[in-house]
C-alpha positions as CSV (number, residue, x, y, z in Angstrom):
1,X,0.0,0.0,0.0
2,X,1.3,3.5,-0.8
3,X,1.2,6.1,2.0
4,X,2.2,9.7,2.7
5,X,3.5,10.5,6.2
6,X,2.8,14.2,7.0
7,X,5.2,15.4,9.6
8,X,4.2,18.2,11.9
9,X,6.5,21.2,12.5
10,X,9.3,20.3,10.2
11,X,11.7,23.0,9.1
12,X,9.8,25.7,11.1
13,X,10.6,27.1,14.5
14,X,14.0,25.4,14.9
15,X,13.0,21.8,14.0
16,X,15.2,21.5,11.0
17,X,16.0,18.3,9.1
18,X,17.1,17.3,5.6
19,X,14.5,15.3,3.8
20,X,17.1,12.9,2.5
21,X,18.0,12.1,6.1
22,X,14.3,11.7,7.1
23,X,13.9,9.3,4.1
24,X,16.8,7.3,5.4
25,X,15.1,6.9,8.8
26,X,12.0,5.6,7.1
27,X,14.1,3.2,5.0
28,X,15.9,2.0,8.1
29,X,12.5,1.4,9.8
30,X,11.6,-1.0,7.0
31,X,9.6,1.3,4.6
32,X,10.0,0.7,0.9
33,X,10.2,3.2,-2.1
34,X,10.8,6.1,0.2
35,X,10.8,9.6,-1.3
36,X,10.1,13.1,0.0
37,X,8.0,15.9,-1.5
38,X,9.0,19.5,-0.7
39,X,10.9,20.3,2.5
40,X,7.8,20.6,4.7
41,X,7.8,16.9,5.8
42,X,5.9,14.9,3.3
43,X,7.4,11.4,3.0
44,X,5.9,9.0,0.5
45,X,6.6,5.2,1.0
46,X,5.0,1.8,0.6
47,X,4.4,-0.7,3.3
48,X,2.0,-3.6,4.1
49,X,1.7,-2.6,7.7
50,X,-1.4,-1.0,9.3
51,X,-1.3,2.8,9.4
52,X,-1.5,2.9,13.2
53,X,1.4,0.5,13.6
54,X,3.4,2.6,11.1
55,X,2.5,5.9,12.9
56,X,3.9,4.5,16.2
57,X,7.0,3.0,14.7
58,X,7.9,6.0,12.6
59,X,7.2,8.6,15.2
60,X,9.6,6.7,17.6
61,X,12.2,6.3,14.9
62,X,12.1,10.1,13.9
63,X,12.1,11.2,17.6
64,X,15.1,9.1,18.4
65,X,17.1,10.0,15.2
66,X,16.3,13.8,15.3
67,X,16.1,14.3,19.1
68,X,12.7,15.9,19.0
69,X,9.1,14.8,19.7
70,X,7.9,13.7,16.3
71,X,4.2,13.8,15.3
72,X,3.1,12.5,12.0
73,X,-0.1,11.5,10.3
74,X,-0.2,8.5,7.9
75,X,-2.6,8.7,4.9
76,X,-3.1,6.4,2.0
77,X,-3.0,7.6,-1.6
78,X,-6.7,7.6,-1.8
79,X,-7.0,9.7,1.4
80,X,-4.6,12.2,-0.1
81,X,-6.7,12.4,-3.2
82,X,-9.8,13.0,-1.0
83,X,-8.0,15.9,0.8
84,X,-7.4,17.6,-2.6
85,X,-10.7,16.8,-4.2
86,X,-12.8,17.9,-1.2
87,X,-11.5,21.5,-1.2
88,X,-14.6,23.7,-1.2
89,X,-12.8,26.9,-2.1
90,X,-12.3,28.4,-5.5
91,X,-8.7,29.2,-6.6
92,X,-7.9,32.8,-5.9
93,X,-4.4,34.3,-6.4
94,X,-5.0,36.5,-3.3
95,X,-5.9,33.7,-0.9
96,X,-4.2,30.6,0.5
97,X,-6.2,27.5,1.2
98,X,-5.0,25.0,3.8
99,X,-6.1,21.5,4.4
100,X,-5.7,19.9,7.9
101,X,-4.6,16.4,8.4
102,X,-5.1,15.0,11.8
103,X,-6.7,12.8,14.4
104,X,-10.4,11.8,14.1
105,X,-12.6,14.6,15.4
106,X,-9.9,17.4,15.1
107,X,-11.9,19.1,12.5
108,X,-14.6,19.9,15.1
109,X,-12.0,21.3,17.5
110,X,-10.5,23.5,14.7
111,X,-14.0,24.7,13.7
112,X,-14.8,25.7,17.2
113,X,-11.5,27.6,17.5
114,X,-12.1,29.2,14.0
115,X,-15.6,30.3,14.9
116,X,-14.4,32.1,18.1
117,X,-11.5,33.9,16.3
118,X,-11.7,37.3,14.7
119,X,-11.5,37.0,11.0
120,X,-9.9,38.9,8.1
121,X,-12.0,39.8,5.0
122,X,-12.4,36.6,2.8
123,X,-11.1,34.4,5.7
124,X,-13.4,31.3,5.9
125,X,-13.4,27.7,7.0
126,X,-15.4,24.6,6.1
127,X,-15.6,21.0,7.1
128,X,-16.1,18.7,4.1
129,X,-16.2,14.8,4.7
130,X,-14.5,15.3,8.2
131,X,-11.7,17.4,6.7
132,X,-11.1,20.9,7.9
133,X,-10.3,23.5,5.1
134,X,-9.2,27.1,5.8
135,X,-9.0,30.0,3.4
136,X,-7.0,33.1,4.4
137,X,-5.7,36.1,2.6
138,X,-2.1,35.7,1.5
139,X,0.5,37.2,3.9
140,X,-2.1,37.0,6.7
141,X,-1.7,33.3,7.6
142,X,0.6,33.6,10.7
143,X,-0.9,37.0,11.7
144,X,-4.5,35.9,11.7
145,X,-6.1,35.1,15.1
146,X,-6.8,31.6,13.9
147,X,-3.3,31.2,12.6
148,X,-2.0,32.0,16.1
149,X,-4.3,29.5,17.7
150,X,-2.8,26.8,15.5
151,X,0.5,26.9,17.4
152,X,-1.1,26.1,20.7
153,X,0.9,23.4,22.5
154,X,-2.3,21.6,23.5
155,X,-3.0,21.0,19.8
156,X,0.5,19.9,18.7
157,X,-0.1,16.2,18.5
158,X,-3.6,16.7,17.0
159,X,-3.0,17.8,13.4
160,X,-0.7,19.3,10.8
161,X,-1.7,21.5,7.8
162,X,-0.6,21.8,4.2
163,X,-1.3,24.3,1.4
164,X,-3.8,22.8,-1.0
165,X,-1.3,23.0,-3.8
166,X,1.0,20.5,-1.9
167,X,-1.5,17.8,-2.5
168,X,-1.1,18.1,-6.3
169,X,2.6,17.6,-5.9
170,X,2.2,14.6,-3.6
171,X,-0.3,13.0,-5.8
172,X,2.0,13.4,-8.8
173,X,4.9,11.9,-6.8
174,X,2.9,8.8,-5.9
175,X,3.5,7.5,-9.5
176,X,7.3,7.4,-8.7
177,X,6.8,4.8,-5.9
């Protein structure tokens, strides 16, 4: 089965790693056909193991190797396709759209946080098929009230996010494994 591991907090706020080194950790942990997409912690691989078993083993391997508390979310090729295809927002060159990958039910926590945050013009969020999508004006992502909430330590092991365009690159890369 083909999977993508979405690592949280990679190459931001002092957690730096080379993707080639991360791929080696995955290979050493028994994953096959390991490649990375972008430097934001998207590792594609194949394995016959169960996603929960993979999550546990790979978080431990990454934590030990890189000396940090690793959080990652394992999604199948079909699930990655669902993330991209479920996007409810129209493409707009002035807006970013983010998709959130995380634990079951995290979309409801995120929506509650979003609803209580002050919003910029054109900032919006929707849940489609248990996936949380967030649209925000470009250059406002980290400054928005909701963007600041996303860094809460209490949420760090619950989710990670990616720009919607990342999913196109990941889906294209699946053909290489």
